[in-house]
N, C-alpha and C positions, 0 to 999 in steps of 0.2 A: 436574838434583835427583836424589839416590839412589831408586831404585827400592824402594818396599814390598814385603815380601811377601804375596802373595796368600791365605795361610790364613785370614786374616783377614775377607777377602768383603766388605769395606767399600769403596767407591770416592767415592762422590758423597754430598756431606754440603751440598751449595750449598743457598744459600735460607734462611729462619728467619726469627723477630722477636725482639724486644729484650724480655727479663725482666728483673726482678728476683729474686735470689737471696736465700736467708733465711737466713744461717747463724748460728751462735752470736756470733761475735766476730770480730777481726780478729785471729787467731793462728793456731796451728795446730788449735786445736781441731773435730773435723769435725764435720758437721753428725748432728743425731741418727738413727740409722738402723741396721737391722740387716742391711744390704746387706754382701755382702763387703769392696767399697772403702772405706765406713765403716772396718772392722775393722781395714784395713791401715792406715788414717791413724790409728787408735787406737794400734793397735802403735808406729807411728813414734814417735807423742808419748810411750809409755810408755820408748822407750828413749833418747831426748833427756832425759826426766829424769835421767836416770842420768851424762848430762855436761852439769851445768848451764850452765856457761861456753856452749858450743855452743848450747843450747839457748837463753840469753836472746841471742845475738848473731844468732842466726835471726830470733827474735821481734822483735827491735829493728828489723831489716832489711826487713822487709814492707811493703809497699806502702799508703797510704792508701785502703781501699775507698771513698772519696768519688771518686776521680779512675779508677775502672775502672769498664767500662760491660759488659755480659755479653749474650750471644744464645746461645738455644737453637733449635738447628736442629732440622728436620722429623724428621732422626733422632734427635734426642735429645742429640747431640753438643754441648758447650758450648765457647764459646769467649769469652776475656777480653782486652779493648783495655784495656791503660793508658795514659793519656795525661797527662804531666807536664807543669807550666805552662811549664817552658820551651820545648818543641815535642816533646821527644823521644816516643819510643811502643817497647810491646811487645806483641805479640799473642802469647800463646797458643791453639794450635789446638785445632779442634774433633774431628780427629781424628788419630792419632799419625805419621801418615803425610803431615800437612801439617807446614811449618816453624814454628819458634819465629823470629819475627824481631824485632830491634831495631832500631831506626833513631833517631839523633841529629840535632840542630836545623841541625850543620853540615854535613850531605849524607853523612855517613858511616853505613853501615850494618852488621848482623851477622846471617846467618841459619845458624840451627843444625836438624840435624835428629835424630829421637830413633832408636833403633836397635828394630829386632824388627818385629814384623806390626805390622797395621790395627785400629786399635781405638777406640770412642770414649770420648772425655773425659766425667770425670765431676765435678761440682764439690764437693768436701770441704770448702772456708772459701768466704769472699767474695773469695779472694787466689789461689786454687790450685785447680789441675784433678789428678786425679789418672788414670793411663794402666792398665787392670789386665791382667795378662799377655801383657805386651808380648814378651816371653820365655820360656821356662820357667822356672817361680817367681820370675819378675822382674817389678817394677809399677813403675810411674816417676812420680813426684809432682811438679808444676812450681808453685812459688812465684813470684809476680810480689814484684818488688823495689822499696823506692819510688825507686832509682836507674836504674829501667827496664830493669834487669837482671833476669835467672832463675837461682833457684837451684834444681836438681835432686837430687833423694832418690831413690837408687835401694834398693829394698827387697827385697830375696832370703829369699824362704822356706825353701830345704831347699839341700840338697848338689849338688838336680838341677840348679839354677843354674849359668848360664855363668860361668865366672870373669874375661870380658872383655865389655865393652861400649861398641860404638864409636859416636860422636856425628861425624858428616860435617860439615864448614863447606862453605857455598858461598863462596868468596874471589876477589878480584878480581884483575886482573894484578898482579903485583909483592909483593901478598898473601902473608905467610907464617904459620907456626904455629910459634915459639922458644920453646924449654925454657928454664926458670932453674935452676940450681945448687941454689934451694931447695926445689924441686919444682913451683913454679909455671910456667903458660905462658903466652904472649901473643900476641895476634894483632898483627902489624905491617904497617906499609906499607912502602913502597918504601925509604923514610927512615927504615926503621925508629922511626916514631914508634907508638904503642901503640893499638891501634883496641879492643880488649878485653883484659880479661886473666882466669884462671883459678887462684883458689886451691890449692894443693897439699890433693889429696883426702884426708878420714879416712874409716874406717869403723867402727862399733862390731856387736858383738853384742849380744842382748837383755839379758844380764848388764851391760852396760856395758865390755867389755873392749875395746880398740882392736887392727882387724884389719888385715895389712898391706896397703897400697894407695898405687899409684902411677899417672902418667900416662905413655903411650907415643903418639910422635907415628907417624902412617901417612899418607904424603902431607896430605891436606887434612882427616884425621882425628884426631880427640882417643881417645884408646883409652883408658879407667878398665880399670885392673885391681885386682881386689878377689880375695885369698887367704883367701875365704871356708872352704875345706874345714880350716882350722887353727882350727874352732871346731865345737862341736855344739851350740852356743846359738842357732838361729835363733829367728825371721828376723836378719838382719843388714840395717844401712842405710850406705850411704855415699852420698858428696855431692861433686857435680861443682858450685862455685860459680861463675858467670860473673859477672862485673864490667864495665859499660859506661859508664853515666853519666858517673863520675866522670874516664874516663881520657882525654877530650877535650871540648874545647869553644870557642865564639867569644863573647866577651863584646862587643855591640855596644853604641857610647855615641850617642847623637843629638846633631844639631848642637848644641841646648843644652846638653848635656853638654859635648861635645868645647871649646866655646868657655869653660865654667867651667874645666874641668880647664886648658885653656893659661892664663887668664888669673889664677887662685888656686892654682895648683898641687899639688903633693904633698898636703896634706891634704885636698882637695877630691877628688882620684883614690880615695883611700883612704875617703874617707866612700861613694862610691859604692859600692865594695870591699865595704865592712861591711854593706850591704845586700843583698845578694845572699849569700844564705845557702846557696845549694846547693854554692858554691864551697868545696871543701878548703881546711884552713887553710894547706898545704903552697905550693897558690900562690898566697894572698894573700900569705903572707910573701915568696914569690919578687917581686909585683908590686910589694911593698913597695921591695924592694933595688934593682929596677931601675927606679925613679919616674923619674930622670933622664931616662933612655933614653925611657918613655911620654910624659915629657912634652915632648922634642924631637918628638915623630911629633904629640901633640897641637897643637903651638904650628907646626908645619908645615899641618896641617889647617887651623887658623883662619886662614889667610893664601888659602888657597884654597874657591875656591866650590863646594859641592853636597859638600863631602869631608868625613868624618867618623875618628874614631878607633877602631879595634876591637883588641882582644888576644886573640889565639889563645894557648888553655893546652892543655898534655897533657902525657904520659908519652913517654920515649925508651927502647928496651929496649937492655940490655946481659947479658952472661952473668952479672953476679953482680947483676942486681937493675935497677929501674926507675929513671931520672933525670928529674924536673919539669925540663917549659919553659915559657916564655913568650915569645912573639914580637907585639909590637907593629905595626900597621899600619892601612891605611887602606880606605877602603870610599865607595861614590857615596852621595850621601844627599840628601836634601831638609830646607831648614831648617825 
């Protein structure tokens, strides 16, 4: 875990009780407030309005508030926990020195740390927390996404702000951060399978002008570089967008479903896949192309006791981009 600066003076935020946050809606609109953090949130939304395509993409990716629980700690910090129906989770912490954590139902996880000093979080909507002044003239807003991933918006108030922002990641053995030629980066395991990826960054000033930005990799840290000194139209916002839930997963079929697939074939397989709305189209298409191979695995399971079909889906990394994969297999199950 990276050491947090001591300037914030906040180290212990344990304890607290659940509460309901009353935001205006499930969007970027902040709580009605005269606080400085609410003003920051309104400023972010004003800038996003100048780039409608990005504003629409952000709003369309936000989590369903009904899947989020919130806890207000004794010191005032707010923790948000998102639980997906598939078992994946996202935790946005009550203080900036605690980690943002994402875990998937297949046992993979990713832990991300914010830059700067320790500050309490503040809820600005039902799906977002803000961390004010983590660095000089710099604030970070974390949005929970529907795929249990996180979008971070870095709000830069003035030329006094740094031009580099470090986001350390906790990586397991053989995991690494890899760059793609299109500006995206990926967190991959020892087999080059993608655990998570981050879209190429963007940055805009208050007039809607795009500001140069890019990622640099330093060991286990992702460094966001924003050349905001090229503008005088502050504030500037920049976007590290972490994608998590769509990168990997495992589909487990029950014994009954396995037998149905083995007996009735590809149409039954694709019927089950069709109802799994969380699976991106690219994977369902690939499953259809590999239907005969998958049916062979289902048929083998059919003749074994306590054996069921599973399908592992994910992305593999290469310098030029991501390649989807589908791997059928077996797992031990009960009838």
